[in-house]
N, CA, C and O atoms as a GROMACS GRO file, in nm:
protein
  380
    1MET      N    1  -0.858   2.536   5.280
    1MET     CA    2  -0.761   2.536   5.232
    1MET      C    3  -0.685   2.368   5.297
    1MET      O    4  -0.585   2.313   5.250
    2LYS      N    5  -0.774   2.316   5.421
    2LYS     CA    6  -0.772   2.208   5.443
    2LYS      C    7  -0.818   2.066   5.339
    2LYS      O    8  -0.753   1.962   5.333
    3LYS      N    9  -0.903   2.086   5.289
    3LYS     CA   10  -0.986   2.021   5.158
    3LYS      C   11  -0.840   2.037   5.058
    3LYS      O   12  -0.807   1.935   4.996
    4LEU      N   13  -0.753   2.161   5.041
    4LEU     CA   14  -0.702   2.123   4.917
    4LEU      C   15  -0.560   2.023   4.970
    4LEU      O   16  -0.496   1.944   4.901
    5LEU      N   17  -0.539   2.060   5.125
    5LEU     CA   18  -0.408   1.982   5.134
    5LEU      C   19  -0.459   1.878   5.155
    5LEU      O   20  -0.386   1.844   5.248
    6LEU      N   21  -0.549   1.772   5.139
    6LEU     CA   22  -0.553   1.643   5.212
    6LEU      C   23  -0.591   1.596   5.101
    6LEU      O   24  -0.536   1.493   5.061
    7ALA      N   25  -0.727   1.678   4.996
    7ALA     CA   26  -0.687   1.640   4.872
    7ALA      C   27  -0.589   1.594   4.742
    7ALA      O   28  -0.603   1.529   4.639
    8VAL      N   29  -0.436   1.695   4.838
    8VAL     CA   30  -0.337   1.688   4.748
    8VAL      C   31  -0.297   1.591   4.818
    8VAL      O   32  -0.318   1.498   4.741
    9SER      N   33  -0.250   1.541   4.920
    9SER     CA   34  -0.180   1.423   5.017
    9SER      C   35  -0.242   1.298   4.977
    9SER      O   36  -0.164   1.203   4.987
   10VAL      N   37  -0.352   1.271   4.937
   10VAL     CA   38  -0.399   1.154   4.900
   10VAL      C   39  -0.367   1.162   4.748
   10VAL      O   40  -0.322   1.054   4.709
   11LEU      N   41  -0.377   1.257   4.649
   11LEU     CA   42  -0.341   1.214   4.474
   11LEU      C   43  -0.173   1.185   4.487
   11LEU      O   44  -0.109   1.152   4.388
   12LEU      N   45  -0.116   1.200   4.610
   12LEU     CA   46   0.018   1.242   4.624
   12LEU      C   47   0.049   1.032   4.693
   12LEU      O   48   0.138   0.952   4.668
   13LEU      N   49  -0.047   1.027   4.760
   13LEU     CA   50  -0.010   0.880   4.815
   13LEU      C   51  -0.056   0.806   4.716
   13LEU      O   52  -0.030   0.695   4.762
   14ASN      N   53  -0.104   0.786   4.617
   14ASN     CA   54  -0.158   0.738   4.488
   14ASN      C   55  -0.136   0.752   4.382
   14ASN      O   56  -0.217   0.750   4.289
   15VAL      N   57   0.029   0.774   4.377
   15VAL     CA   58   0.089   0.765   4.263
   15VAL      C   59   0.205   0.630   4.269
   15VAL      O   60   0.302   0.629   4.345
   16PRO      N   61   0.184   0.560   4.208
   16PRO     CA   62   0.259   0.425   4.162
   16PRO      C   63   0.451   0.462   4.200
   16PRO      O   64   0.503   0.560   4.145
   17LEU      N   65   0.499   0.409   4.256
   17LEU     CA   66   0.653   0.406   4.251
   17LEU      C   67   0.691   0.313   4.126
   17LEU      O   68   0.683   0.191   4.109
   18VAL      N   69   0.738   0.427   4.042
   18VAL     CA   70   0.809   0.337   3.948
   18VAL      C   71   0.958   0.309   3.915
   18VAL      O   72   0.999   0.268   3.807
   19GLN      N   73   1.027   0.336   4.018
   19GLN     CA   74   1.182   0.366   4.032
   19GLN      C   75   1.234   0.294   4.140
   19GLN      O   76   1.202   0.320   4.256
   20ALA      N   77   1.345   0.167   4.097
   20ALA     CA   78   1.424   0.086   4.228
   20ALA      C   79   1.522   0.247   4.249
   20ALA      O   80   1.566   0.351   4.202
   21ALA      N   81   1.504   0.145   4.376
   21ALA     CA   82   1.627   0.207   4.472
   21ALA      C   83   1.724   0.315   4.450
   21ALA      O   84   1.764   0.418   4.504
   22GLY      N   85   1.745   0.236   4.334
   22GLY     CA   86   1.948   0.286   4.296
   22GLY      C   87   1.899   0.428   4.215
   22GLY      O   88   1.788   0.467   4.179
   23ASP      N   89   2.054   0.493   4.203
   23ASP     CA   90   2.062   0.596   4.119
   23ASP      C   91   2.063   0.530   3.920
   23ASP      O   92   2.132   0.445   3.864
   24ALA      N   93   1.988   0.593   3.884
   24ALA     CA   94   1.904   0.510   3.771
   24ALA      C   95   2.064   0.602   3.655
   24ALA      O   96   2.108   0.552   3.551
   25LYS      N   97   2.119   0.745   3.723
   25LYS     CA   98   2.222   0.802   3.577
   25LYS      C   99   2.348   0.697   3.598
   25LYS      O  100   2.405   0.647   3.501
   26ARG      N  101   2.386   0.669   3.740
   26ARG     CA  102   2.519   0.604   3.722
   26ARG      C  103   2.465   0.430   3.659
   26ARG      O  104   2.550   0.363   3.601
   27GLY      N  105   2.325   0.375   3.677
   27GLY     CA  106   2.320   0.277   3.621
   27GLY      C  107   2.289   0.238   3.445
   27GLY      O  108   2.287   0.132   3.382
   28GLN      N  109   2.272   0.345   3.417
   28GLN     CA  110   2.273   0.386   3.293
   28GLN      C  111   2.436   0.364   3.228
   28GLN      O  112   2.462   0.321   3.115
   29GLU      N  113   2.519   0.400   3.315
   29GLU     CA  114   2.686   0.451   3.282
   29GLU      C  115   2.708   0.305   3.290
   29GLU      O  116   2.804   0.263   3.226
   30LEU      N  117   2.648   0.232   3.346
   30LEU     CA  118   2.758   0.093   3.378
   30LEU      C  119   2.650   0.026   3.265
   30LEU      O  120   2.724  -0.052   3.205
   31TYR      N  121   2.538   0.016   3.213
   31TYR     CA  122   2.511  -0.059   3.137
   31TYR      C  123   2.547  -0.035   3.012
   31TYR      O  124   2.570  -0.116   2.922
   32GLN      N  125   2.551   0.079   3.010
   32GLN     CA  126   2.609   0.101   2.870
   32GLN      C  127   2.762   0.065   2.864
   32GLN      O  128   2.809   0.032   2.755
   33ALA      N  129   2.839   0.069   2.971
   33ALA     CA  130   2.976  -0.002   2.962
   33ALA      C  131   3.020  -0.110   2.957
   33ALA      O  132   3.124  -0.140   2.898
   34ASN      N  133   2.916  -0.216   3.041
   34ASN     CA  134   2.923  -0.341   3.067
   34ASN      C  135   2.800  -0.457   2.966
   34ASN      O  136   2.830  -0.568   2.922
   35CYS      N  137   2.693  -0.402   2.954
   35CYS     CA  138   2.577  -0.472   2.909
   35CYS      C  139   2.564  -0.479   2.740
   35CYS      O  140   2.580  -0.572   2.660
   36THR      N  141   2.538  -0.375   2.727
   36THR     CA  142   2.563  -0.317   2.512
   36THR      C  143   2.618  -0.447   2.479
   36THR      O  144   2.559  -0.502   2.385
   37ARG      N  145   2.723  -0.518   2.534
   37ARG     CA  146   2.854  -0.594   2.432
   37ARG      C  147   2.741  -0.743   2.402
   37ARG      O  148   2.741  -0.815   2.303
   38CYS      N  149   2.668  -0.751   2.502
   38CYS     CA  150   2.574  -0.889   2.471
   38CYS      C  151   2.388  -0.811   2.406
   38CYS      O  152   2.316  -0.861   2.319
   39HIS      N  153   2.364  -0.692   2.479
   39HIS     CA  154   2.216  -0.666   2.487
   39HIS      C  155   2.190  -0.551   2.382
   39HIS      O  156   2.285  -0.479   2.353
   40ASP      N  157   2.099  -0.536   2.338
   40ASP     CA  158   2.100  -0.404   2.290
   40ASP      C  159   1.949  -0.393   2.325
   40ASP      O  160   1.887  -0.486   2.377
   41THR      N  161   1.877  -0.236   2.284
   41THR     CA  162   1.757  -0.224   2.355
   41THR      C  163   1.614  -0.348   2.319
   41THR      O  164   1.507  -0.350   2.380
   42SER      N  165   1.640  -0.407   2.245
   42SER     CA  166   1.496  -0.542   2.209
   42SER      C  167   1.521  -0.585   2.278
   42SER      O  168   1.419  -0.559   2.342
   43VAL      N  169   1.594  -0.662   2.364
   43VAL     CA  170   1.582  -0.757   2.475
   43VAL      C  171   1.486  -0.704   2.588
   43VAL      O  172   1.459  -0.770   2.688
   44HIS      N  173   1.448  -0.608   2.568
   44HIS     CA  174   1.387  -0.529   2.689
   44HIS      C  175   1.223  -0.492   2.627
   44HIS      O  176   1.117  -0.479   2.687
   45THR      N  177   1.250  -0.484   2.518
   45THR     CA  178   1.089  -0.446   2.525
   45THR      C  179   1.012  -0.551   2.384
   45THR      O  180   0.912  -0.519   2.322
   46ARG      N  181   1.086  -0.667   2.365
   46ARG     CA  182   1.010  -0.785   2.299
   46ARG      C  183   0.906  -0.850   2.343
   46ARG      O  184   0.932  -0.901   2.452
   47PRO      N  185   0.812  -0.870   2.310
   47PRO     CA  186   0.676  -0.906   2.377
   47PRO      C  187   0.685  -1.018   2.426
   47PRO      O  188   0.598  -1.025   2.513
   48ASN      N  189   0.759  -1.140   2.416
   48ASN     CA  190   0.811  -1.251   2.502
   48ASN      C  191   0.880  -1.225   2.588
   48ASN      O  192   0.919  -1.330   2.639
   49ARG      N  193   0.943  -1.097   2.661
   49ARG     CA  194   1.037  -1.097   2.749
   49ARG      C  195   1.025  -1.222   2.908
   49ARG      O  196   0.936  -1.290   2.959
   50ILE      N  197   1.132  -1.203   2.930
   50ILE     CA  198   1.102  -1.331   3.078
   50ILE      C  199   1.090  -1.269   3.150
   50ILE      O  200   1.023  -1.330   3.233
   51ILE      N  201   1.128  -1.088   3.214
   51ILE     CA  202   1.109  -1.078   3.309
   51ILE      C  203   0.987  -0.996   3.350
   51ILE      O  204   0.923  -0.937   3.263
   52HIS      N  205   0.958  -0.990   3.454
   52HIS     CA  206   0.780  -0.983   3.510
   52HIS      C  207   0.751  -0.865   3.644
   52HIS      O  208   0.658  -0.791   3.676
   53SER      N  209   0.854  -0.890   3.684
   53SER     CA  210   0.872  -0.771   3.775
   53SER      C  211   0.995  -0.718   3.810
   53SER      O  212   1.100  -0.745   3.753
   54LEU      N  213   0.975  -0.609   3.949
   54LEU     CA  214   1.113  -0.543   3.982
   54LEU      C  215   1.233  -0.647   3.992
   54LEU      O  216   1.340  -0.670   3.935
   55ASP      N  217   1.139  -0.708   4.122
   55ASP     CA  218   1.237  -0.891   4.184
   55ASP      C  219   1.302  -0.929   4.086
   55ASP      O  220   1.424  -0.940   4.100
   56GLY      N  221   1.231  -0.964   3.941
   56GLY     CA  222   1.288  -1.058   3.817
   56GLY      C  223   1.433  -0.987   3.787
   56GLY      O  224   1.548  -1.029   3.782
   57LEU      N  225   1.365  -0.852   3.769
   57LEU     CA  226   1.486  -0.787   3.665
   57LEU      C  227   1.571  -0.788   3.767
   57LEU      O  228   1.659  -0.863   3.725
   58LYS      N  229   1.624  -0.729   3.949
   58LYS     CA  230   1.688  -0.715   3.943
   58LYS      C  231   1.785  -0.846   3.946
   58LYS      O  232   1.905  -0.835   3.925
   59LYS      N  233   1.722  -0.972   3.974
   59LYS     CA  234   1.768  -1.074   4.008
   59LYS      C  235   1.818  -1.139   3.820
   59LYS      O  236   1.896  -1.234   3.829
   60ARG      N  237   1.801  -1.119   3.742
   60ARG     CA  238   1.836  -1.112   3.612
   60ARG      C  239   1.971  -1.051   3.543
   60ARG      O  240   2.047  -1.084   3.452
   61ILE      N  241   1.959  -0.925   3.653
   61ILE     CA  242   2.079  -0.821   3.666
   61ILE      C  243   2.166  -0.881   3.702
   61ILE      O  244   2.265  -0.895   3.631
   62GLN      N  245   2.156  -0.950   3.859
   62GLN     CA  246   2.232  -1.056   3.916
   62GLN      C  247   2.311  -1.146   3.851
   62GLN      O  248   2.434  -1.153   3.854
   63PHE      N  249   2.192  -1.253   3.758
   63PHE     CA  250   2.264  -1.362   3.692
   63PHE      C  251   2.356  -1.316   3.556
   63PHE      O  252   2.437  -1.403   3.527
   64CYS      N  253   2.359  -1.221   3.486
   64CYS     CA  254   2.437  -1.138   3.398
   64CYS      C  255   2.580  -1.082   3.488
   64CYS      O  256   2.698  -1.091   3.453
   65GLU      N  257   2.538  -1.039   3.579
   65GLU     CA  258   2.665  -0.954   3.627
   65GLU      C  259   2.726  -1.075   3.683
   65GLU      O  260   2.849  -1.076   3.676
   66SER      N  261   2.652  -1.214   3.755
   66SER     CA  262   2.776  -1.304   3.764
   66SER      C  263   2.817  -1.346   3.637
   66SER      O  264   2.926  -1.304   3.597
   67ASN      N  265   2.752  -1.420   3.565
   67ASN     CA  266   2.865  -1.476   3.460
   67ASN      C  267   2.888  -1.367   3.377
   67ASN      O  268   2.893  -1.398   3.258
   68GLY      N  269   2.899  -1.275   3.396
   68GLY     CA  270   2.992  -1.172   3.297
   68GLY      C  271   3.092  -1.137   3.400
   68GLY      O  272   3.169  -1.056   3.348
   69ARG      N  273   3.124  -1.158   3.511
   69ARG     CA  274   3.261  -1.205   3.636
   69ARG      C  275   3.272  -1.007   3.602
   69ARG      O  276   3.371  -0.951   3.557
   70LEU      N  277   3.119  -0.929   3.646
   70LEU     CA  278   3.174  -0.779   3.644
   70LEU      C  279   3.227  -0.742   3.816
   70LEU      O  280   3.315  -0.660   3.843
   71ASN      N  281   3.167  -0.808   3.899
   71ASN     CA  282   3.229  -0.801   4.081
   71ASN      C  283   3.146  -0.694   4.062
   71ASN      O  284   3.217  -0.597   4.086
   72TRP      N  285   3.004  -0.643   4.024
   72TRP     CA  286   2.933  -0.514   4.095
   72TRP      C  287   2.898  -0.553   4.226
   72TRP      O  288   2.888  -0.666   4.273
   73SER      N  289   2.875  -0.405   4.293
   73SER     CA  290   2.852  -0.429   4.423
   73SER      C  291   2.661  -0.393   4.405
   73SER      O  292   2.594  -0.317   4.335
   74PRO      N  293   2.626  -0.512   4.530
   74PRO     CA  294   2.499  -0.472   4.516
   74PRO      C  295   2.423  -0.343   4.510
   74PRO      O  296   2.307  -0.362   4.474
   75GLU      N  297   2.452  -0.217   4.534
   75GLU     CA  298   2.476  -0.058   4.511
   75GLU      C  299   2.436  -0.054   4.336
   75GLU      O  300   2.344   0.002   4.277
   76GLN      N  301   2.542  -0.135   4.288
   76GLN     CA  302   2.572  -0.096   4.120
   76GLN      C  303   2.478  -0.176   4.060
   76GLN      O  304   2.432  -0.145   3.949
   77ILE      N  305   2.435  -0.294   4.128
   77ILE     CA  306   2.288  -0.378   4.095
   77ILE      C  307   2.151  -0.326   4.098
   77ILE      O  308   2.056  -0.350   4.024
   78GLU      N  309   2.165  -0.238   4.212
   78GLU     CA  310   2.017  -0.150   4.189
   78GLU      C  311   2.041  -0.068   4.120
   78GLU      O  312   1.936  -0.025   4.073
   79ASP      N  313   2.184   0.017   4.057
   79ASP     CA  314   2.164   0.154   4.027
   79ASP      C  315   2.132   0.096   3.828
   79ASP      O  316   2.088   0.171   3.741
   80VAL      N  317   2.159  -0.011   3.812
   80VAL     CA  318   2.165  -0.084   3.672
   80VAL      C  319   1.986  -0.137   3.663
   80VAL      O  320   1.934  -0.136   3.551
   81ALA      N  321   1.912  -0.176   3.770
   81ALA     CA  322   1.798  -0.198   3.806
   81ALA      C  323   1.665  -0.063   3.757
   81ALA      O  324   1.560  -0.050   3.693
   82ALA      N  325   1.758   0.008   3.835
   82ALA     CA  326   1.659   0.152   3.829
   82ALA      C  327   1.699   0.196   3.664
   82ALA      O  328   1.592   0.237   3.618
   83TYR      N  329   1.778   0.203   3.583
   83TYR     CA  330   1.831   0.265   3.473
   83TYR      C  331   1.702   0.202   3.384
   83TYR      O  332   1.613   0.263   3.324
   84LEU      N  333   1.724   0.072   3.396
   84LEU     CA  334   1.659  -0.032   3.311
   84LEU      C  335   1.473   0.002   3.333
   84LEU      O  336   1.387   0.038   3.252
   85ASN      N  337   1.469  -0.027   3.474
   85ASN     CA  338   1.301  -0.013   3.534
   85ASN      C  339   1.255   0.123   3.487
   85ASN      O  340   1.145   0.142   3.436
   86ALA      N  341   1.355   0.226   3.510
   86ALA     CA  342   1.254   0.358   3.430
   86ALA      C  343   1.271   0.361   3.307
   86ALA      O  344   1.190   0.436   3.252
   87LYS      N  345   1.364   0.297   3.219
   87LYS     CA  346   1.334   0.341   3.082
   87LYS      C  347   1.276   0.256   3.025
   87LYS      O  348   1.237   0.282   2.911
   88PHE      N  349   1.250   0.137   3.077
   88PHE     CA  350   1.176   0.007   2.990
   88PHE      C  351   1.052  -0.056   3.057
   88PHE      O  352   0.951  -0.089   2.995
   89TYR      N  353   1.070  -0.069   3.186
   89TYR     CA  354   1.012  -0.202   3.245
   89TYR      C  355   0.899  -0.122   3.336
   89TYR      O  356   0.797  -0.190   3.348
   90LYS      N  357   0.892   0.030   3.417
   90LYS     CA  358   0.838   0.042   3.481
   90LYS      C  359   0.743   0.006   3.597
   90LYS      O  360   0.632   0.046   3.628
   91TYR      N  361   0.837  -0.096   3.655
   91TYR     CA  362   0.771  -0.176   3.761
   91TYR      C  363   0.766  -0.048   3.899
   91TYR      O  364   0.834   0.053   3.916
   92LYS      N  365   0.643  -0.116   3.987
   92LYS     CA  366   0.632  -0.059   4.115
   92LYS      C  367   0.722  -0.132   4.201
   92LYS      O  368   0.732  -0.254   4.191
   93GLU      N  369   0.793  -0.062   4.288
   93GLU     CA  370   0.898  -0.091   4.418
   93GLU      C  371   0.783  -0.134   4.489
   93GLU      O  372   0.671  -0.084   4.479
   94VAL      N  373   0.822  -0.241   4.569
   94VAL     CA  374   0.734  -0.332   4.665
   94VAL      C  375   0.774  -0.290   4.797
   94VAL      O  376   0.894  -0.298   4.827
   95PRO      N  377   0.689  -0.244   4.883
   95PRO     CA  378   0.771  -0.182   5.020
   95PRO      C  379   0.844  -0.268   5.100
   95PRO      O  380   0.904  -0.224   5.199
   0.00000   0.00000   0.00000
């Protein structure tokens, strides 16, 4: 039993974290209500995309939020990052 618990623990510790800290469902709602007027999903799937990390994704969301004068809270930015990361990017969260 101890060996099984140890094996499960090791497996769980090696599972990569692929979601940002925010709420992806709320992020999806914010994205669809505010971002789709300028972006379609191809911007996130193109081979020459300019975002290469979760931090870069968050910075790009802040850039767009500021230019769009959306007045999002830091939590809303995290929510959109969580949604986009889960749906398209799959970057690991850095502890």
